[in-house]
FIMI-388103 format. One line per 2 residues: number of its first residue (from 1); for each residue x, y negated, z negated of N, C-alpha, C, CB. Coordinates in steps of 0.001 Angstrom, whole numbers. Each point is the difference from the previous one (the first is absolute). Glycine has a CB too. Layout:
NUM	X Y Z X Y Z X Y Z X Y Z ~ ...
REM end
This chain:
1	7764 -55330 27732 568 -1096 985 1395 -202 -125 -2023 -1154 -71 ~ 2822 1302 -1083 1469 38 -237 582 1044 1103 -231 -563 -2716
3	-257 1600 2543 669 1377 662 -108 -363 1203 -560 1853 -1424 ~ -493 -2177 2108 -259 -330 1324 1039 -1100 701 -2462 600 -695
5	2653 -1524 -175 805 -1315 366 1416 554 170 -1477 -1822 -1398 ~ 2053 2619 289 1227 494 -112 -23 960 1438 255 -171 -2973
7	-976 974 3270 172 717 997 19 -667 1327 -874 1557 -1403 ~ 8 -2753 1533 -352 -401 1512 1173 -1348 297 -3126 754 -150
9	3244 -1482 -1215 959 -1013 370 1435 413 741 -1139 -1108 -2011 ~ 1769 2235 1418 1286 396 525 -217 420 1598 825 841 -2529
11	-1832 -82 2801 -152 637 1348 -217 -1059 710 -846 2101 -503 ~ -91 -3077 499 -376 -1245 712 1220 -886 410 -2163 62 -1306
13	3205 -233 214 1415 -663 115 966 940 1015 -229 -1052 -2647 ~ -131 2275 2240 901 969 1052 -104 104 1264 21 1116 -1464
15	-1746 -1436 1614 -636 74 1532 218 -1206 541 -1798 1505 -402 ~ 1968 -2744 -126 425 -1244 577 1671 -37 303 -2126 -1135 -1341
17	2751 1594 428 1404 -72 359 315 745 1309 523 -184 -2435 ~ -1235 1442 2711 262 777 949 -439 -651 1731 -318 1952 -2227
19	-606 -2376 1866 -762 -869 1038 318 -1360 357 -1564 1251 -724 ~ 2026 -1900 292 556 -1300 -135 1432 -181 739 -1316 -108 -2243
21	1526 -759 3240 1168 -195 423 781 -723 -989 -830 138 2168 ~ 2310 282 -2235 955 -470 -1002 127 -1268 -4 1087 1759 107
23	-1460 -2894 949 449 -950 3 -1074 -1020 -1079 1310 753 2527 ~ -2383 54 -2509 -1458 -440 -855 -207 643 -1185 -1134 -336 1940
25	1937 1172 -2301 -124 742 -1024 -172 -650 -1290 1140 1413 1284 ~ -147 -2399 -1611 -435 -725 -1402 -1136 -990 -20 2304 190 -538
27	-2875 -633 1789 -1059 -801 202 -1355 927 -391 1412 -1483 1923 ~ -1475 2573 -1139 -1060 935 -204 -63 609 -1668 331 615 2795
29	715 -395 -3313 -69 616 -1197 -149 -989 -1135 1287 1815 976 ~ -752 -3293 -912 -562 -1031 -743 -1375 -13 278 1971 -1252 -29
31	-2646 1093 1107 -1489 -261 340 -721 973 -862 326 -756 2475 ~ 292 2175 -2312 -937 1113 -553 74 -277 -1601 482 1957 2049
33	601 -2374 -2456 68 -80 -1706 -863 -917 -218 2270 502 -556 ~ -2247 -1875 1109 -969 -1018 -411 -1516 475 57 1706 -1706 846
35	-2008 2455 424 -1284 584 42 -227 999 -1486 151 -90 2981 ~ 722 1026 -3233 -125 922 -1129 -274 -787 -1113 1468 1637 870
37	-606 -2755 -1265 -362 -844 -966 -961 -492 -135 1486 -234 28 ~ -2110 -395 1100 -1412 -760 -12 -1019 978 -272 641 -1722 1669
39	-514 2864 -1348 -915 1206 -207 298 312 -1587 99 1087 2703 ~ 886 -1028 -3287 242 356 -1232 -814 -937 -1119 2296 906 988
41	-2012 -2412 -459 -702 -1021 -817 -1601 -320 280 2387 -963 -73 ~ -2648 1151 1431 -1252 -130 317 -1118 1307 -273 1231 -1682 1640
43	-613 2917 -1347 -931 1087 -227 -808 -43 -1267 1523 1265 1288 ~ -710 -1494 -2225 -826 319 -1585 -938 -1309 -16 2187 1340 -1681
45	-2021 -2255 2034 -909 -1248 396 -1223 391 895 2109 -1504 -56 ~ -1676 1898 960 -1440 382 1140 -611 919 -867 928 -66 2617
47	-653 1212 -2854 -524 1312 -957 -787 -564 -1250 2185 1556 608 ~ -1524 -2376 -1512 -354 -564 -843 -1433 -1089 -16 2537 657 -208
49	-2522 -1522 1521 -1175 -729 220 -1256 1103 733 1721 -2454 285 ~ -1077 3198 379 -1097 1083 554 -693 694 -1315 1499 610 2348
51	-497 -93 -3023 -753 903 -1138 -792 -847 -930 1844 1700 -1 ~ -1402 -3133 -242 -878 -969 -630 -1493 -226 452 2139 -982 -327
53	-2110 1207 1673 -1399 -536 569 -459 1394 176 430 -2444 1331 ~ -55 3423 -682 -764 1104 564 494 1174 -950 -198 -920 2624
55	1187 1385 -3505 476 1083 -653 1094 523 527 -1947 373 -637 ~ 2823 276 -345 1230 193 171 147 1182 1207 454 -861 -2594
57	-1462 1607 2780 -109 1193 899 5 -518 1347 -1276 1389 -1593 ~ 697 -2536 1898 235 -656 1397 991 -643 347 -1783 -140 -33
59	2255 -433 -1141 1617 -593 225 835 791 195 -196 -1482 -1206 ~ 350 2730 644 971 1083 134 -85 625 1448 -184 477 -2563
61	-1417 -338 2981 -259 408 1514 426 -1039 1010 -1960 1303 -752 ~ 1771 -2290 538 221 -1014 1146 1535 45 66 -2171 -1662 -363
63	2881 1471 -896 1590 36 174 254 1184 809 616 -1081 -2239 ~ -912 2182 1632 658 1296 777 -654 36 1622 172 1599 -2565
65	-1523 -2257 2926 -358 -96 1284 1228 -1043 949 -2821 435 -1019 ~ 3080 -1318 418 1001 -1208 469 1135 706 280 -791 -1922 -1375
67	1354 2818 259 1239 614 416 -25 999 1204 554 -315 -2349 ~ -1664 1158 2160 -203 1105 1254 20 -997 1345 -1740 1990 -1464
69	1004 -2939 1411 131 -689 1400 1214 -362 206 -2008 -808 18 ~ 2812 171 -1047 1521 -403 258 726 1033 673 58 -1333 -1978
71	-35 2641 1281 807 1051 431 -460 346 1458 361 865 -2445 ~ -1784 -763 2835 -329 577 990 466 -1070 1204 -1926 1477 -1342
73	1939 -2913 1160 641 -1043 984 1309 518 73 -1313 -2113 -543 ~ 2234 2070 -518 1306 324 152 481 1480 763 -11 -1558 -2124
75	-825 2590 1997 269 1207 698 -137 -251 1403 -725 1347 -1823 ~ -577 -2126 2289 -392 -54 1100 1100 -1004 742 -2538 643 -782
77	3126 -1689 157 1186 -888 609 1245 1110 -85 -894 -2717 -935 ~ 1019 3409 158 1467 767 51 -407 1086 1297 912 -117 -3079
79	-1951 470 3448 -283 1233 1124 -55 -922 1462 -1731 1915 -1805 ~ 1478 -3236 1774 46 -390 1167 1538 -643 243 -2726 -270 -43
81	3749 174 -1004 1244 -304 120 963 1068 400 -632 -1596 -1493 ~ -153 2648 970 776 1355 440 83 335 1369 -682 851 -1946
83	-568 -1111 2595 -255 137 1316 326 -878 1150 -1412 1009 -1129
REM end
């Protein structure tokens, strides 16, 4: 999970910086950082809660599914902006 986060975070911020108008760059990057921090704080709590109720495998699986859905939504958004 740490390796994935280390790879995805810089790529996400680079994508944001290239697709955001200069006048809104600070606001966009700040909002993205807040979202990342909330994910860092809330992710372990969410996975821990699910793991406590249903098992660790399901907790990690659901976290992976959420990440996949997020990346899919981001890619779809980027494609729409490119056209």
